[in-house]
C-alpha positions as CSV (number, residue, x, y, z in Angstrom):
1,M,54.9,-85.9,42.5
2,A,56.1,-82.6,41.0
3,N,59.7,-82.3,39.8
4,F,61.3,-78.9,40.3
5,Y,64.2,-77.7,38.2
6,V,67.3,-77.1,40.3
7,P,70.0,-75.2,38.3
8,T,73.4,-76.7,38.6
9,K,76.0,-74.5,40.2
10,R,78.6,-73.3,37.7
11,Q,81.8,-74.9,38.6
12,P,85.1,-73.1,37.8
13,T,87.1,-74.9,35.2
14,K,90.3,-76.8,36.2
15,Q,91.9,-75.7,33.0
16,K,95.1,-73.6,33.5
17,L,95.0,-70.3,31.6
18,T,97.8,-67.9,30.6
19,V,96.7,-64.3,30.4
20,E,98.2,-60.8,30.3
21,V,96.9,-58.3,32.9
22,H,95.9,-55.0,31.4
23,A,94.4,-53.1,34.4
24,L,93.9,-52.9,38.1
25,D,90.5,-52.5,39.7
26,A,89.7,-50.4,42.8
27,F,89.9,-53.6,44.9
28,G,93.5,-54.3,44.0
29,Q,92.7,-57.1,41.6
30,G,94.4,-57.5,38.2
31,V,92.0,-57.3,35.2
32,A,92.5,-59.6,32.2
33,S,90.3,-60.9,29.3
34,H,90.0,-64.4,27.9
35,S,87.5,-65.5,25.2
36,G,85.6,-62.3,25.7
37,K,85.1,-62.7,29.4
38,T,86.7,-60.3,32.0
39,I,88.7,-62.1,34.7
40,F,89.6,-60.5,38.1
41,I,92.9,-61.9,39.4
42,K,94.1,-61.6,43.0
43,N,97.7,-60.4,43.4
44,A,98.3,-59.6,39.7
45,L,99.3,-56.2,38.3
46,P,99.1,-54.5,34.9
47,G,101.8,-55.7,32.4
48,E,102.3,-59.0,34.1
49,T,101.8,-62.3,32.3
50,V,100.4,-65.0,34.6
51,D,99.2,-68.6,34.7
52,I,95.9,-68.6,36.6
53,Q,93.3,-71.0,38.0
54,L,89.7,-69.8,38.1
55,T,88.1,-69.7,41.6
56,E,84.7,-68.4,40.5
57,D,83.2,-68.6,37.0
58,K,80.1,-66.4,36.3
59,K,78.3,-65.7,33.0
60,Q,79.7,-62.2,32.7
61,F,83.0,-62.5,34.6
62,A,85.3,-64.8,36.5
63,K,87.8,-64.6,39.4
64,A,91.1,-66.3,39.6
65,R,94.3,-66.9,41.6
66,V,97.8,-66.8,40.2
67,L,99.6,-70.1,39.7
68,K,102.8,-68.6,38.2
69,R,104.0,-65.1,37.4
70,Y,106.4,-64.7,34.4
71,N,107.4,-61.1,35.0
72,D,107.0,-58.4,37.6
73,S,105.2,-55.1,36.9
74,P,107.3,-51.9,37.7
75,E,104.4,-51.0,40.0
76,R,104.9,-54.1,42.2
77,V,106.4,-53.3,45.6
78,I,107.4,-55.4,48.6
79,P,104.7,-55.3,51.3
80,R,105.9,-53.8,54.5
81,C,103.8,-56.0,56.7
82,P,105.1,-59.5,57.6
83,H,101.4,-60.6,58.0
84,Y,100.3,-59.3,54.6
85,D,99.8,-62.7,53.0
86,E,97.4,-63.8,55.8
87,C,95.8,-60.7,57.3
88,G,92.6,-59.5,55.8
89,G,93.1,-55.9,56.8
90,C,95.0,-54.7,53.7
91,Q,94.6,-55.8,50.1
92,M,97.0,-53.5,48.2
93,Q,100.4,-53.4,49.9
94,H,102.0,-55.1,46.9
95,V,100.8,-52.1,44.7
96,A,102.8,-48.9,44.3
97,E,101.0,-45.9,46.0
98,K,100.4,-44.0,42.7
99,L,98.8,-47.0,41.0
100,Q,96.6,-47.6,44.0
101,Q,95.3,-44.0,43.7
102,Q,95.0,-44.2,39.9
103,S,92.9,-47.4,40.1
104,K,90.5,-45.8,42.6
105,Q,90.3,-42.6,40.6
106,A,89.5,-44.5,37.4
107,A,86.8,-46.6,39.2
108,L,85.1,-43.5,40.7
109,L,85.2,-41.6,37.4
110,N,83.7,-44.5,35.4
111,L,80.9,-45.1,38.0
112,M,79.9,-41.5,38.2
113,R,80.0,-41.0,34.4
114,R,77.7,-44.0,34.0
115,E,75.2,-43.1,36.7
116,T,75.0,-39.3,36.2
117,K,75.4,-39.4,32.4
118,Q,77.7,-36.3,32.8
119,D,81.0,-36.0,30.9
120,I,83.5,-35.6,33.8
121,A,87.0,-35.0,32.6
122,P,89.9,-36.7,34.4
123,E,91.3,-33.4,35.6
124,Q,88.0,-32.8,37.4
125,C,88.8,-35.8,39.7
126,S,91.6,-35.1,42.1
127,V,93.3,-37.3,44.7
128,V,93.7,-36.1,48.3
129,A,96.5,-38.1,49.9
130,A,98.9,-38.1,52.8
131,S,101.1,-40.8,54.5
132,E,100.7,-44.2,52.9
133,Y,101.7,-45.9,56.1
134,G,101.5,-45.0,59.8
135,Y,98.2,-43.2,59.3
136,R,95.6,-45.1,61.2
137,R,94.9,-43.5,64.6
138,R,92.1,-46.0,65.5
139,A,91.8,-49.8,65.3
140,R,89.7,-52.5,66.7
141,L,91.5,-55.8,67.3
142,A,89.8,-59.1,67.7
143,V,90.8,-61.3,70.7
144,M,90.4,-65.0,71.0
145,W,91.5,-67.5,73.6
146,Q,93.2,-70.3,71.6
147,K,95.7,-73.1,72.4
148,G,96.4,-71.8,75.9
149,K,97.2,-68.2,74.7
150,L,95.3,-65.1,74.0
151,Q,95.5,-64.3,70.2
152,M,95.1,-60.6,69.3
153,G,94.9,-59.1,65.8
154,F,92.8,-58.8,62.7
155,R,90.8,-61.5,61.0
156,Q,92.3,-63.6,58.2
157,E,90.9,-62.9,54.8
158,L,87.6,-64.8,54.2
159,S,87.9,-66.4,57.6
160,S,87.0,-65.9,61.2
161,D,90.5,-66.9,62.3
162,I,92.6,-64.3,64.0
163,I,96.1,-63.4,62.7
164,N,98.2,-62.9,65.9
165,I,99.9,-59.7,64.7
166,Q,103.3,-58.5,66.0
167,T,103.2,-55.3,64.1
168,C,100.9,-53.3,61.9
169,P,102.6,-50.7,59.7
170,V,99.4,-48.8,58.8
171,L,98.9,-47.9,62.5
172,V,100.4,-44.7,63.8
173,K,103.6,-45.6,65.6
174,S,102.3,-45.0,69.1
175,L,99.7,-47.7,68.6
176,D,102.0,-50.1,66.7
177,D,104.4,-49.9,69.6
178,L,101.7,-51.0,72.0
179,L,100.8,-54.3,70.3
180,I,103.4,-56.6,71.8
181,P,103.3,-55.2,75.4
182,L,99.5,-55.1,75.4
183,R,99.3,-58.8,74.3
184,T,101.8,-59.7,77.0
185,C,99.8,-57.9,79.7
186,L,96.5,-59.5,78.5
187,N,98.1,-63.0,78.5
188,Q,99.1,-62.6,82.2
189,L,95.5,-61.9,83.3
190,K,93.7,-64.6,85.2
191,S,90.4,-64.0,83.5
192,K,91.7,-63.4,80.0
193,Q,89.1,-65.7,78.5
194,V,86.4,-63.0,79.1
195,I,88.2,-60.4,76.9
196,G,86.1,-59.7,73.8
197,H,87.9,-57.2,71.7
198,V,90.3,-54.3,72.1
199,E,90.0,-50.8,70.7
200,L,93.1,-48.6,70.3
201,L,93.0,-44.8,69.8
202,S,95.7,-42.2,69.4
203,V,94.4,-38.6,69.5
204,E,95.7,-35.2,70.6
205,S,94.4,-35.9,74.2
206,G,96.6,-39.0,74.4
207,L,96.5,-42.8,73.9
208,I,93.3,-44.6,74.7
209,I,92.5,-48.4,75.1
210,V,89.0,-49.7,75.4
211,L,88.8,-53.3,76.6
212,R,85.6,-55.1,76.0
213,H,84.9,-57.9,78.5
214,T,82.0,-60.3,78.7
215,Q,82.2,-60.9,82.5
216,P,83.5,-58.9,85.4
217,L,87.3,-59.0,85.8
218,V,88.9,-60.3,89.0
219,E,90.5,-57.7,91.3
220,S,94.1,-58.6,90.5
221,D,93.4,-58.3,86.8
222,Y,91.9,-54.9,87.3
223,L,95.0,-53.7,89.2
224,S,97.3,-55.2,86.5
225,L,95.5,-53.3,83.8
226,I,95.7,-50.0,85.7
227,Q,99.5,-50.5,86.2
228,F,99.9,-51.1,82.5
229,A,97.9,-48.0,81.7
230,Q,100.0,-45.9,84.1
231,K,103.3,-47.3,82.7
232,Y,102.4,-46.4,79.1
233,Q,100.6,-43.2,80.1
234,L,97.3,-44.0,78.5
235,S,93.6,-43.8,79.4
236,L,92.0,-47.2,80.0
237,Y,88.3,-47.8,79.6
238,L,86.6,-51.1,80.5
239,H,83.5,-51.9,78.5
240,G,81.3,-54.5,80.2
241,T,77.6,-53.6,80.7
242,E,78.7,-50.0,80.4
243,L,81.8,-47.9,79.6
244,V,83.9,-47.0,82.6
245,C,87.2,-45.1,82.7
246,V,89.5,-46.7,85.3
247,T,92.4,-44.3,85.0
248,E,92.4,-40.5,85.4
249,D,89.2,-39.4,83.6
250,K,90.5,-37.1,80.9
251,T,88.0,-36.1,78.3
252,P,89.2,-37.5,74.9
253,Y,89.5,-34.9,72.1
254,Y,91.0,-34.6,68.7
255,Q,91.9,-31.5,66.8
256,I,90.5,-30.2,63.5
257,D,91.9,-26.9,62.4
258,D,92.6,-25.3,65.7
259,L,89.4,-26.6,67.3
260,A,89.3,-29.4,69.9
261,L,86.4,-31.8,69.5
262,T,85.5,-33.9,72.4
263,F,84.1,-37.4,71.9
264,S,83.4,-40.7,73.7
265,P,85.9,-43.6,72.9
266,L,82.9,-45.5,71.5
267,D,82.0,-42.6,69.1
268,F,82.9,-42.7,65.4
269,I,85.8,-40.5,64.4
270,Q,87.7,-40.6,61.1
271,V,90.6,-43.0,61.5
272,N,93.0,-41.0,59.3
273,G,93.7,-37.7,61.1
274,Q,95.8,-36.2,58.2
275,I,93.1,-36.9,55.6
276,N,90.4,-35.7,57.9
277,Q,92.1,-32.3,58.1
278,K,92.6,-32.1,54.4
279,M,89.0,-33.3,53.8
280,V,87.5,-30.5,55.9
281,E,89.7,-27.9,54.3
282,Q,88.7,-29.0,50.8
283,A,85.0,-29.2,51.7
284,L,85.1,-25.6,53.0
285,S,87.0,-24.5,49.9
286,W,84.5,-26.1,47.5
287,L,81.6,-24.6,49.4
288,E,83.2,-21.1,48.9
289,L,81.8,-20.0,52.2
290,S,81.4,-16.3,53.1
291,S,79.8,-14.4,55.9
292,N,76.6,-14.3,54.0
293,D,76.1,-18.0,53.7
294,E,73.6,-20.2,55.6
295,V,74.8,-23.8,55.6
296,L,73.1,-27.1,56.4
297,D,75.4,-29.8,57.6
298,L,73.6,-33.2,57.4
299,F,74.9,-36.3,59.3
300,C,76.9,-33.7,61.3
301,G,78.1,-36.0,64.1
302,M,79.9,-34.1,66.8
303,G,80.6,-31.1,64.6
304,N,83.6,-32.3,62.4
305,F,82.5,-30.0,59.6
306,S,80.0,-27.8,61.4
307,L,82.4,-26.0,63.7
308,P,85.0,-25.2,61.1
309,M,82.2,-23.8,58.9
310,A,81.0,-21.7,61.9
311,K,84.3,-19.8,61.7
312,V,83.2,-18.3,58.4
313,A,79.5,-18.6,57.7
314,K,76.5,-16.5,58.8
315,Q,74.6,-19.5,60.0
316,V,75.3,-23.3,60.4
317,I,72.6,-25.8,61.1
318,G,73.8,-29.4,61.9
319,V,71.4,-32.4,61.8
320,E,72.3,-35.8,63.2
321,G,70.3,-38.9,64.0
322,V,72.1,-39.9,67.2
323,D,71.0,-37.9,70.3
324,A,74.4,-38.3,72.1
325,L,76.3,-36.9,69.1
326,V,73.9,-33.9,68.9
327,E,74.7,-33.2,72.6
328,K,78.5,-33.5,71.9
329,A,78.2,-31.1,69.0
330,Q,76.4,-28.6,71.3
331,T,79.1,-29.1,73.9
332,N,81.9,-28.7,71.4
333,T,80.4,-25.4,70.2
334,I,80.5,-24.1,73.8
335,L,84.0,-25.3,74.4
336,N,85.3,-23.7,71.1
337,K,83.1,-20.5,71.2
338,D,86.2,-18.2,71.4
339,L,87.4,-19.6,68.1
340,L,84.2,-19.4,66.2
341,D,82.8,-16.3,64.5
342,S,80.8,-14.5,67.1
343,A,78.4,-13.3,64.4
344,C,77.6,-16.9,63.3
345,H,74.5,-18.5,64.6
346,I,75.0,-22.3,65.0
347,E,72.4,-24.8,66.1
348,F,71.9,-28.6,66.1
349,Y,68.9,-30.8,65.6
350,Q,68.3,-34.5,66.2
351,Q,66.6,-36.1,63.2
352,N,66.6,-39.6,61.6
353,L,67.5,-38.5,58.1
354,D,66.1,-41.7,56.6
355,E,62.6,-40.8,57.9
356,L,61.8,-37.1,57.3
357,P,58.7,-35.1,58.0
358,K,57.2,-33.2,55.0
359,H,58.6,-29.9,56.2
360,P,61.5,-30.3,58.6
361,V,62.0,-27.2,60.9
362,W,65.7,-27.2,60.1
363,L,65.3,-27.1,56.3
364,K,64.9,-23.4,56.1
365,N,64.3,-21.5,52.9
366,S,67.2,-19.2,53.7
367,I,69.7,-22.1,53.4
368,N,71.8,-21.7,50.3
369,K,74.5,-24.4,50.7
370,V,74.6,-28.0,52.0
371,L,77.2,-30.5,53.1
372,L,76.4,-34.1,53.8
373,D,78.5,-37.0,55.1
374,P,76.3,-40.1,55.4
375,A,77.2,-43.6,56.3
376,R,77.6,-46.4,53.7
377,V,73.8,-46.6,53.1
378,G,74.0,-43.1,51.6
379,A,71.4,-40.3,51.9
380,L,68.6,-41.2,49.5
381,T,65.7,-39.8,51.5
382,V,67.3,-36.5,52.4
383,V,68.9,-36.0,49.0
384,T,65.5,-36.5,47.3
385,Q,64.2,-33.7,49.6
386,I,67.0,-31.2,49.2
387,A,67.3,-31.8,45.4
388,T,64.2,-29.6,44.9
389,K,65.7,-26.7,46.7
390,D,67.5,-23.8,45.0
391,L,71.0,-24.4,46.5
392,S,74.1,-22.9,45.0
393,H,76.5,-25.6,46.3
394,I,76.2,-29.2,47.6
395,V,79.2,-31.0,48.9
396,Y,78.7,-34.8,49.3
397,I,81.3,-36.8,51.2
398,S,80.9,-40.6,50.7
399,C,82.4,-43.8,52.1
400,N,80.5,-45.9,49.5
401,P,80.8,-45.0,45.8
402,A,77.7,-47.0,44.9
403,T,75.4,-45.0,47.1
404,L,77.1,-41.8,46.1
405,A,76.4,-42.6,42.4
406,R,72.8,-43.4,43.2
407,D,72.2,-40.2,45.1
408,S,74.2,-38.1,42.5
409,K,71.8,-39.3,39.8
410,I,68.9,-37.7,41.8
411,L,70.7,-34.4,42.0
412,T,71.7,-34.3,38.4
413,E,68.2,-35.1,37.3
414,Q,67.0,-32.1,39.3
415,G,69.3,-29.7,37.4
416,Y,72.5,-29.9,39.5
417,K,75.8,-30.2,37.7
418,L,78.6,-32.4,39.0
419,V,81.5,-29.9,39.0
420,K,84.3,-31.7,40.9
421,L,85.2,-35.1,42.2
422,S,87.9,-36.2,44.6
423,V,89.3,-39.5,45.8
424,L,90.0,-39.2,49.5
425,D,92.8,-41.6,50.2
426,M,91.6,-42.3,53.7
427,F,92.7,-45.9,53.7
428,P,95.9,-46.5,51.7
429,Q,96.9,-50.1,51.2
430,T,93.2,-51.2,51.3
431,K,90.4,-51.4,48.8
432,H,88.2,-48.8,50.6
433,L,87.3,-45.9,48.5
434,E,86.2,-42.6,50.0
435,S,85.3,-39.6,47.9
436,M,83.9,-36.1,47.7
437,A,81.7,-34.5,45.1
438,L,80.7,-30.9,44.4
439,F,77.3,-30.1,42.8
440,M,76.2,-26.7,41.7
441,R,73.1,-25.2,40.0
């Protein structure tokens, strides 16, 4: 009988350690050192001396929790949310806004320097910020029937349990004000056990609620929900086997610049309207667009960047993998045609940008500038293809610094220089890091 070696799991030590925190990482964890090992400590800030207990002990690093804090950092602030200690939505409400931004800025700089091997000065990495609270115009709330009541809120950190929130200070006020009355309404429904989740949106066209249900609602519940929607002057969508608007069917839209972009409540839109506006303005500024430019907008969605670019450029070509979003981009072009440059030629293509033909019809030789805004997986395939082109400007917007760094390495190896970086503070109080990079020949 063969005996196989099974490595023993490294157990964290029960020994109490006292350390001084010297930095904050991009995830809101304090960083300390002990016996040559880096330790990441939840809820600890630079300048604080703390007793800690290891919760995870790896060969290169460890994680720990605070047992006792001997002093408070000047950057420690009181969280505004009463649910902060339980809710998994935010990780950095105890950290002053400036330190949050500095930690993300430092993390982005270090990662990009390491991967691209380019010497990027701190002044080349800016921070685009707006309101630190009351910024989120879209949120999905989990719903669970528990102990005779409907619980509605966000998931507890590292758990599937739902925190039954009464308020959420990162939501825009119009959505925060809806939480308690909406929960009251849902708890009065006869078939509340079939409610799956709730999506809340606040855009220029008005308030929207999307109610996911796993089985048909009874007639009395249907009428109660319509009365609730009428009272709070919102559009109500029921999402069972398909999405149905049960109130006056107003086409949802949000504004970017002076353009109105229509969308479906199930479509992706940026959750921070203020940063979305600043992001588009900066991207167009970095591209240095003129009436002679032919621009390629990859992962264009419904035209968030394409249409503002079409107010300036000679030609804009948008490419998107989802058919429905391509159709919306085309519709939005028609709806906004009076605000676009009449001399600009704009067209959209459907293409899976992870699987490209050798010579895509939309990758024209006349294109001289590119903007791309991929999902978290990045844009490896298409970046590999455009990197060989002679482009003057490439602006890359990223929601995942790891894939941005990977794709940036391809561009720099092909002769592009990383000229500017920017942290887009799309999600203050959280560990999420969005960014923008400019590459030039």
